[in-house]
Backbone as CSV, one residue per row, in Angstrom:
resi,resn,N_x,N_y,N_z,CA_x,CA_y,CA_z,C_x,C_y,C_z
1,UNK,-23.140,25.841,-1.276,-23.559,24.503,-0.874,-22.369,23.784,-0.240
2,UNK,-22.625,23.177,0.861,-21.577,22.474,1.604,-21.450,21.039,1.093
3,UNK,-20.235,20.632,0.748,-19.986,19.294,0.224,-20.365,18.224,1.236
4,UNK,-20.116,18.492,2.508,-20.420,17.494,3.540,-21.908,17.254,3.707
5,UNK,-22.733,18.190,3.277,-24.171,18.044,3.467,-24.832,17.257,2.338
6,UNK,-24.107,16.915,1.283,-24.702,16.188,0.164,-24.988,14.747,0.563
7,UNK,-26.213,14.321,0.221,-26.614,12.945,0.524,-25.973,11.989,-0.474
8,UNK,-25.651,10.804,-0.018,-25.111,9.772,-0.890,-23.628,9.882,-1.147
9,UNK,-22.980,10.830,-0.545,-21.540,10.966,-0.737,-20.833,10.161,0.343
10,UNK,-20.468,8.934,0.017,-19.772,8.095,0.982,-18.371,7.816,0.469
11,UNK,-17.471,7.675,1.392,-16.117,7.327,1.020,-16.011,5.812,1.005
12,UNK,-15.520,5.286,-0.091,-15.344,3.848,-0.222,-13.877,3.519,-0.026
13,UNK,-13.614,2.586,0.840,-12.242,2.151,1.058,-12.055,0.846,0.305
14,UNK,-11.113,0.871,-0.635,-10.826,-0.308,-1.441,-9.895,-1.243,-0.687
15,UNK,-10.089,-2.531,-0.921,-9.217,-3.548,-0.324,-8.692,-4.432,-1.455
16,UNK,-7.818,-5.345,-1.136,-7.223,-6.216,-2.146,-8.246,-6.992,-2.948
17,UNK,-9.339,-7.405,-2.320,-10.366,-8.156,-3.029,-11.052,-7.328,-4.106
18,UNK,-10.972,-5.997,-4.002,-11.552,-5.143,-5.039,-10.803,-5.279,-6.361
19,UNK,-9.610,-5.826,-6.325,-8.865,-6.075,-7.556,-9.428,-7.292,-8.293
20,UNK,-10.339,-8.012,-7.641,-10.963,-9.186,-8.256,-12.301,-8.838,-8.897
21,UNK,-12.509,-7.583,-9.198,-13.720,-7.174,-9.904,-13.492,-7.468,-11.386
22,UNK,-14.522,-7.921,-12.083,-14.355,-8.256,-13.486,-13.603,-9.565,-13.635
23,UNK,-13.287,-9.911,-14.877,-12.589,-11.188,-15.103,-11.129,-11.119,-14.674
24,UNK,-10.529,-12.279,-14.364,-9.105,-12.301,-14.018,-8.250,-12.038,-15.259
25,UNK,-6.996,-11.766,-15.044,-6.082,-11.551,-16.170,-6.017,-12.811,-17.019
26,UNK,-5.963,-12.642,-18.339,-5.920,-13.826,-19.204,-4.592,-14.565,-19.095
27,UNK,-4.648,-15.863,-19.315,-3.441,-16.682,-19.351,-2.980,-16.724,-20.804
28,UNK,-1.735,-16.354,-21.025,-1.188,-16.269,-22.377,-0.425,-17.555,-22.688
29,UNK,-0.812,-18.285,-23.744,-0.074,-19.495,-24.105,1.368,-19.153,-24.502
30,UNK,2.337,-19.951,-24.080,3.745,-19.617,-24.345,4.091,-19.506,-25.830
31,UNK,3.396,-20.271,-26.679,3.747,-20.260,-28.103,3.397,-18.941,-28.805
32,UNK,2.507,-18.153,-28.224,2.161,-16.867,-28.844,2.433,-15.687,-27.907
33,UNK,3.064,-15.954,-26.781,3.276,-14.901,-25.777,4.081,-13.724,-26.304
34,UNK,5.120,-13.979,-27.072,5.969,-12.878,-27.533,5.189,-11.911,-28.417
35,UNK,4.289,-12.433,-29.249,3.490,-11.567,-30.123,2.426,-10.806,-29.340
36,UNK,1.812,-11.485,-28.401,0.706,-10.894,-27.648,1.205,-9.846,-26.654
37,UNK,2.315,-10.101,-25.996,2.803,-9.214,-24.939,3.617,-8.028,-25.455
38,UNK,4.014,-8.061,-26.710,4.888,-7.030,-27.260,4.227,-5.645,-27.175
39,UNK,4.897,-4.739,-26.458,4.439,-3.357,-26.367,3.318,-3.092,-25.373
40,UNK,2.888,-4.094,-24.616,1.806,-3.914,-23.651,2.402,-3.560,-22.291
41,UNK,1.850,-2.531,-21.653,2.285,-2.164,-20.299,1.763,-3.232,-19.340
42,UNK,2.661,-3.954,-18.721,2.278,-5.054,-17.836,1.937,-4.587,-16.426
43,UNK,2.074,-3.314,-16.150,1.730,-2.716,-14.852,2.613,-3.236,-13.724
44,UNK,3.759,-3.800,-14.040,4.600,-4.373,-13.002,5.158,-3.310,-12.055
45,UNK,5.466,-2.127,-12.561,5.956,-1.053,-11.695,4.884,-0.585,-10.726
46,UNK,3.641,-0.498,-11.218,2.531,-0.088,-10.350,2.228,-1.146,-9.296
47,UNK,2.335,-2.407,-9.685,2.119,-3.485,-8.721,3.206,-3.465,-7.646
48,UNK,4.425,-3.201,-8.075,5.539,-3.098,-7.122,5.272,-1.957,-6.131
49,UNK,4.790,-0.823,-6.641,4.461,0.309,-5.758,3.349,-0.058,-4.780
50,UNK,2.350,-0.788,-5.255,1.253,-1.207,-4.386,1.766,-2.111,-3.269
51,UNK,2.581,-3.098,-3.622,3.125,-3.992,-2.593,4.027,-3.246,-1.620
52,UNK,4.803,-2.304,-2.125,5.665,-1.509,-1.259,4.827,-0.692,-0.281
53,UNK,3.750,-0.091,-0.781,2.858,0.677,0.087,2.244,-0.222,1.158
54,UNK,1.797,-1.402,0.757,1.205,-2.330,1.726,2.236,-2.816,2.739
55,UNK,3.466,-2.979,2.292,4.525,-3.410,3.196,4.838,-2.318,4.217
56,UNK,4.855,-1.075,3.766,5.168,0.045,4.657,4.017,0.346,5.609
57,UNK,2.797,0.385,5.057,1.637,0.819,5.843,0.883,-0.315,6.513
58,UNK,1.040,-1.520,6.014,0.466,-2.718,6.618,-1.044,-2.871,6.427
59,UNK,-1.757,-1.826,6.011,-3.195,-1.960,5.782,-3.606,-1.174,4.531
60,UNK,-4.692,-1.630,3.884,-5.116,-1.070,2.605,-5.600,0.379,2.636
61,UNK,-6.273,0.842,3.704,-6.791,2.217,3.647,-5.724,3.279,3.360
62,UNK,-4.472,2.989,3.666,-3.423,3.965,3.407,-2.831,3.840,2.004
63,UNK,-3.341,2.904,1.209,-2.799,2.662,-0.135,-3.882,2.805,-1.208
64,UNK,-4.872,3.645,-0.969,-5.996,3.791,-1.889,-5.562,4.245,-3.283
65,UNK,-4.678,5.215,-3.362,-4.230,5.702,-4.672,-3.552,4.599,-5.466
66,UNK,-2.697,3.846,-4.805,-1.974,2.774,-5.479,-2.928,1.687,-5.977
67,UNK,-3.940,1.360,-5.164,-4.921,0.337,-5.565,-5.691,0.810,-6.791
68,UNK,-6.156,2.054,-6.771,-6.937,2.585,-7.888,-6.101,2.645,-9.159
69,UNK,-4.883,3.149,-9.055,-4.023,3.278,-10.233,-3.689,1.903,-10.809
70,UNK,-3.373,0.952,-9.937,-3.062,-0.390,-10.431,-4.296,-1.036,-11.072
71,UNK,-5.455,-0.897,-10.456,-6.676,-1.508,-10.992,-6.991,-0.965,-12.382
72,UNK,-6.864,0.352,-12.568,-7.119,0.949,-13.880,-6.131,0.425,-14.919
73,UNK,-4.866,0.354,-14.551,-3.842,-0.150,-15.471,-4.104,-1.619,-15.815
74,UNK,-4.437,-2.421,-14.819,-4.677,-3.850,-15.039,-5.898,-4.076,-15.930
75,UNK,-6.953,-3.286,-15.757,-8.135,-3.421,-16.604,-7.804,-3.090,-18.057
76,UNK,-7.051,-2.011,-18.250,-6.644,-1.616,-19.605,-5.750,-2.696,-20.224
77,UNK,-4.786,-3.193,-19.443,-3.871,-4.237,-19.911,-4.635,-5.500,-20.301
78,UNK,-5.540,-5.959,-19.436,-6.273,-7.190,-19.693,-7.158,-7.073,-20.933
79,UNK,-7.763,-5.911,-21.127,-8.596,-5.690,-22.310,-7.741,-5.790,-23.577
80,UNK,-6.572,-5.158,-23.555,-5.669,-5.202,-24.702,-5.156,-6.623,-24.952
81,UNK,-4.811,-7.340,-23.882,-4.315,-8.712,-24.037,-5.385,-9.635,-24.613
82,UNK,-6.619,-9.485,-24.161,-7.702,-10.322,-24.690,-7.905,-10.059,-26.184
83,UNK,-7.861,-8.796,-26.557,-8.020,-8.430,-27.966,-6.885,-9.045,-28.792
84,UNK,-5.662,-8.937,-28.302,-4.513,-9.480,-29.025,-4.531,-11.005,-29.071
85,UNK,-4.994,-11.640,-27.997,-5.107,-13.105,-27.988,-6.060,-13.578,-29.083
86,UNK,-7.220,-12.932,-29.176,-8.201,-13.315,-30.188,-7.658,-13.064,-31.592
87,UNK,-6.987,-11.921,-31.793,-6.404,-11.624,-33.102,-5.336,-12.654,-33.464
88,UNK,-4.535,-13.031,-32.482,-3.473,-14.003,-32.722,-4.050,-15.367,-33.090
89,UNK,-5.080,-15.793,-32.376,-5.719,-17.078,-32.694,-6.351,-17.031,-34.088
90,UNK,-6.951,-15.903,-34.442,-7.557,-15.753,-35.764,-6.484,-15.867,-36.845
91,UNK,-5.353,-15.195,-36.630,-4.248,-15.267,-37.593,-3.703,-16.684,-37.703
92,UNK,-3.628,-17.380,-36.570,-3.170,-18.774,-36.603,-4.138,-19.630,-37.412
93,UNK,-5.433,-19.395,-37.239,-6.429,-20.131,-38.008,-6.302,-19.890,-39.497
94,UNK,-5.887,-18.687,-39.870,-5.694,-18.357,-41.281,-4.402,-18.924,-41.855
95,UNK,-3.337,-18.914,-41.059,-2.013,-19.182,-41.616,-1.426,-20.553,-41.284
96,UNK,-1.848,-21.182,-40.209,-1.309,-22.503,-39.853,-1.727,-23.532,-40.886
97,UNK,-0.922,-24.570,-41.067,-1.418,-25.689,-41.885,-2.739,-26.191,-41.282
98,UNK,-3.663,-26.532,-42.140,-5.025,-26.847,-41.698,-5.070,-27.961,-40.664
99,UNK,-4.263,-29.003,-40.838,-4.290,-30.109,-39.870,-3.795,-29.647,-38.496
100,UNK,-2.790,-28.768,-38.457,-2.308,-28.235,-37.177,-3.348,-27.315,-36.538
101,UNK,-4.049,-26.535,-37.362,-5.098,-25.656,-36.843,-6.236,-26.482,-36.245
102,UNK,-6.568,-27.591,-36.900,-7.623,-28.464,-36.381,-7.188,-29.117,-35.069
103,UNK,-5.904,-29.498,-34.979,-5.377,-30.053,-33.727,-5.446,-29.012,-32.603
104,UNK,-5.106,-27.779,-32.947,-5.162,-26.696,-31.959,-6.598,-26.479,-31.490
105,UNK,-7.538,-26.512,-32.419,-8.954,-26.355,-32.066,-9.412,-27.502,-31.169
106,UNK,-8.986,-28.714,-31.482,-9.339,-29.874,-30.666,-8.764,-29.734,-29.259
107,UNK,-7.513,-29.248,-29.163,-6.886,-29.046,-27.853,-7.634,-27.980,-27.053
108,UNK,-8.024,-26.892,-27.704,-8.791,-25.850,-27.011,-10.145,-26.384,-26.544
109,UNK,-10.804,-27.189,-27.378,-12.084,-27.787,-26.987,-11.904,-28.694,-25.770
110,UNK,-10.808,-29.442,-25.757,-10.505,-30.314,-24.617,-10.269,-29.481,-23.353
111,UNK,-9.527,-28.380,-23.499,-9.282,-27.482,-22.362,-10.586,-26.896,-21.835
112,UNK,-11.477,-26.522,-22.752,-12.773,-25.951,-22.355,-13.584,-26.974,-21.574
113,UNK,-13.608,-28.214,-22.047,-14.338,-29.274,-21.342,-13.770,-29.476,-19.941
114,UNK,-12.457,-29.490,-19.843,-11.804,-29.656,-18.541,-12.144,-28.494,-17.599
115,UNK,-12.100,-27.270,-18.123,-12.434,-26.103,-17.291,-13.896,-26.138,-16.850
116,UNK,-14.791,-26.577,-17.735,-16.209,-26.678,-17.365,-16.403,-27.682,-16.228
117,UNK,-15.706,-28.804,-16.310,-15.809,-29.818,-15.258,-15.253,-29.297,-13.929
118,UNK,-14.114,-28.607,-14.009,-13.514,-28.050,-12.799,-14.407,-26.972,-12.189
119,UNK,-15.098,-26.210,-13.038,-16.015,-25.180,-12.545,-17.193,-25.813,-11.807
120,UNK,-17.679,-26.926,-12.334,-18.767,-27.654,-11.657,-18.298,-28.139,-10.290
121,UNK,-17.088,-28.689,-10.231,-16.554,-29.165,-8.948,-16.344,-28.001,-7.968
122,UNK,-15.906,-26.850,-8.502,-15.653,-25.692,-7.644,-16.947,-25.099,-7.084
123,UNK,-18.077,-25.418,-7.715,-19.340,-24.882,-7.203,-19.687,-25.478,-5.840
124,UNK,-19.049,-26.585,-5.487,-19.276,-27.194,-4.176,-18.387,-26.629,-3.082
125,UNK,-17.395,-25.825,-3.456,-16.486,-25.245,-2.462,-17.112,-23.972,-1.920
126,UNK,-17.179,-23.869,-0.608,-17.841,-22.725,0.018,-16.834,-21.638,0.394
127,UNK,-17.378,-20.492,0.694,-16.582,-19.400,1.235,-15.749,-18.669,0.199
128,UNK,-14.775,-17.945,0.714,-13.918,-17.115,-0.114,-13.114,-17.963,-1.089
129,UNK,-12.604,-19.100,-0.624,-11.808,-19.966,-1.495,-12.644,-20.466,-2.674
130,UNK,-13.900,-20.824,-2.424,-14.789,-21.256,-3.498,-15.048,-20.138,-4.490
131,UNK,-15.250,-18.933,-3.958,-15.461,-17.779,-4.842,-14.248,-17.557,-5.737
132,UNK,-13.071,-17.591,-5.150,-11.844,-17.344,-5.922,-11.650,-18.408,-6.999
133,UNK,-11.914,-19.665,-6.673,-11.784,-20.734,-7.674,-12.766,-20.531,-8.823
134,UNK,-14.029,-20.253,-8.478,-15.047,-20.068,-9.516,-14.740,-18.844,-10.374
135,UNK,-14.278,-17.765,-9.725,-13.944,-16.538,-10.430,-12.828,-16.798,-11.435
136,UNK,-11.778,-17.471,-10.997,-10.639,-17.764,-11.858,-11.039,-18.710,-12.999
137,UNK,-11.729,-19.778,-12.668,-12.119,-20.756,-13.686,-13.089,-20.164,-14.701
138,UNK,-14.024,-19.346,-14.240,-14.978,-18.727,-15.161,-14.253,-17.809,-16.141
139,UNK,-13.292,-17.038,-15.655,-12.526,-16.156,-16.526,-11.724,-16.939,-17.559
140,UNK,-11.061,-18.011,-17.118,-10.279,-18.833,-18.043,-11.183,-19.515,-19.068
141,UNK,-12.360,-19.966,-18.621,-13.299,-20.622,-19.521,-13.789,-19.647,-20.592
142,UNK,-14.147,-18.453,-20.180,-14.620,-17.434,-21.128,-13.534,-17.084,-22.139
143,UNK,-12.310,-16.886,-21.664,-11.197,-16.564,-22.562,-10.929,-17.706,-23.545
144,UNK,-10.970,-18.934,-23.063,-10.712,-20.087,-23.938,-11.783,-20.220,-25.009
145,UNK,-13.030,-19.985,-24.656,-14.114,-20.052,-25.642,-13.947,-18.984,-26.717
146,UNK,-13.548,-17.780,-26.306,-13.340,-16.712,-27.290,-12.146,-17.011,-28.193
147,UNK,-11.091,-17.597,-27.623,-9.935,-17.977,-28.430,-10.320,-19.045,-29.452
148,UNK,-11.098,-20.037,-29.022,-11.539,-21.099,-29.926,-12.401,-20.521,-31.048
149,UNK,-13.296,-19.629,-30.688,-14.157,-18.997,-31.681,-13.323,-18.229,-32.715
150,UNK,-12.315,-17.478,-32.250,-11.455,-16.716,-33.163,-10.653,-17.651,-34.066
151,UNK,-10.148,-18.751,-33.501,-9.396,-19.731,-34.290,-10.285,-20.332,-35.369
152,UNK,-11.498,-20.713,-35.002,-12.421,-21.307,-35.977,-12.815,-20.304,-37.058
153,UNK,-12.983,-19.042,-36.684,-13.295,-18.023,-37.694,-12.147,-17.889,-38.685
154,UNK,-10.924,-17.930,-38.186,-9.766,-17.885,-39.069,-9.732,-19.073,-40.006
155,UNK,-10.046,-20.256,-39.474,-10.054,-21.462,-40.301,-11.160,-21.389,-41.355
156,UNK,-12.325,-20.871,-40.982,-13.435,-20.739,-41.932,-13.103,-19.730,-43.017
157,UNK,-12.485,-18.622,-42.640,-12.114,-17.621,-43.636,-11.116,-18.188,-44.624
158,UNK,-10.209,-19.015,-44.125,-9.229,-19.651,-45.007,-9.938,-20.600,-45.954
159,UNK,-10.864,-21.399,-45.429,-11.555,-22.389,-46.242,-12.450,-21.736,-47.282
160,UNK,-13.060,-20.598,-46.954,-13.906,-19.923,-47.941,-13.059,-19.240,-49.002
161,UNK,-11.846,-18.846,-48.656,-10.964,-18.215,-49.635,-10.238,-19.244,-50.492
162,UNK,-10.088,-20.475,-50.017,-9.328,-21.500,-50.729,-9.944,-21.843,-52.088
163,UNK,-11.266,-22.085,-52.196,-11.825,-22.430,-53.494,-11.594,-21.337,-54.531
164,UNK,-11.610,-20.096,-54.118,-11.376,-18.998,-55.048,-9.958,-19.081,-55.590
165,UNK,-8.999,-19.365,-54.717,-7.609,-19.478,-55.137,-7.425,-20.670,-56.074
166,UNK,-8.067,-21.779,-55.767,-7.914,-22.966,-56.592,-8.546,-22.765,-57.960
167,UNK,-9.704,-22.123,-58.004,-10.384,-21.960,-59.285,-9.587,-21.053,-60.214
168,UNK,-8.924,-20.031,-59.694,-8.114,-19.167,-60.548,-6.837,-19.867,-60.971
169,UNK,-6.330,-20.767,-60.154,-5.094,-21.468,-60.486,-5.327,-22.531,-61.560
170,UNK,-6.511,-23.078,-61.660,-6.782,-24.156,-62.604,-7.185,-23.653,-63.992
171,UNK,-7.412,-22.381,-64.122,-7.814,-21.853,-65.432,-6.659,-21.964,-66.427
172,UNK,-7.028,-22.276,-67.629,-6.021,-22.320,-68.695,-6.382,-21.244,-69.703
173,UNK,-5.414,-20.525,-70.080,-5.636,-19.443,-71.027,-4.953,-19.796,-72.339
174,UNK,-5.687,-19.624,-73.379,-5.125,-19.875,-74.713,-5.114,-18.568,-75.476
175,UNK,-3.967,-18.268,-76.019,-3.843,-17.046,-76.810,-3.512,-17.433,-78.248
176,UNK,-4.272,-16.934,-79.191,-4.011,-17.218,-80.606,-3.138,-16.168,-81.177
C-alpha cells in the first residue's frame, strides 16, 4: 500500500498561533512562586531554540520540530504548575492564620470579579487582538477560580478539624 494514496493524510504546518491552543500559562503569585516553580522544567531552553530557529529561518514552516517540542513541554509544564498552584493554595488555607486566609480569599474574589469585568469588556474587541485578550483573560479567570476553590477547601478542612482538636484539649482526666 502506498502511503501517498491514503485519504485524509494531510500535512499540517504549525504557526506561532498554534501555541495558543488550550489555556495560557498560569500566572504564579510571587509569594508562593518559589514553592510552585521548584523542580519544574520551564522549557526555557526549548523556547530559546524555537526563537533561534525562527530568527535563522524567518518563517514557521522550517521550525516545525521546535514548535511541536516546545508546545508539548509547555503543556506538561502548565499542567504541573496548575496542580502545584492548587495544592499550594490548599496548604495555605490549612496552615495560614484564619484571618489572613480569609483576607486572601477576599482578595482572590476581588481579582475574579475584576477579571470577569475585563472579559466582558474584551468581548467588544474584534479580530485577533480581541481573541488574544479573551483567551488570556479566560485562562486567568479559570485559574483564579480554581485557586480560590482550593483555598476555601483548605480553610473548610481546617475548620472541620478544629472542633475535634478543641474537644480533646478540654477533656479532664481524673486518676484515682
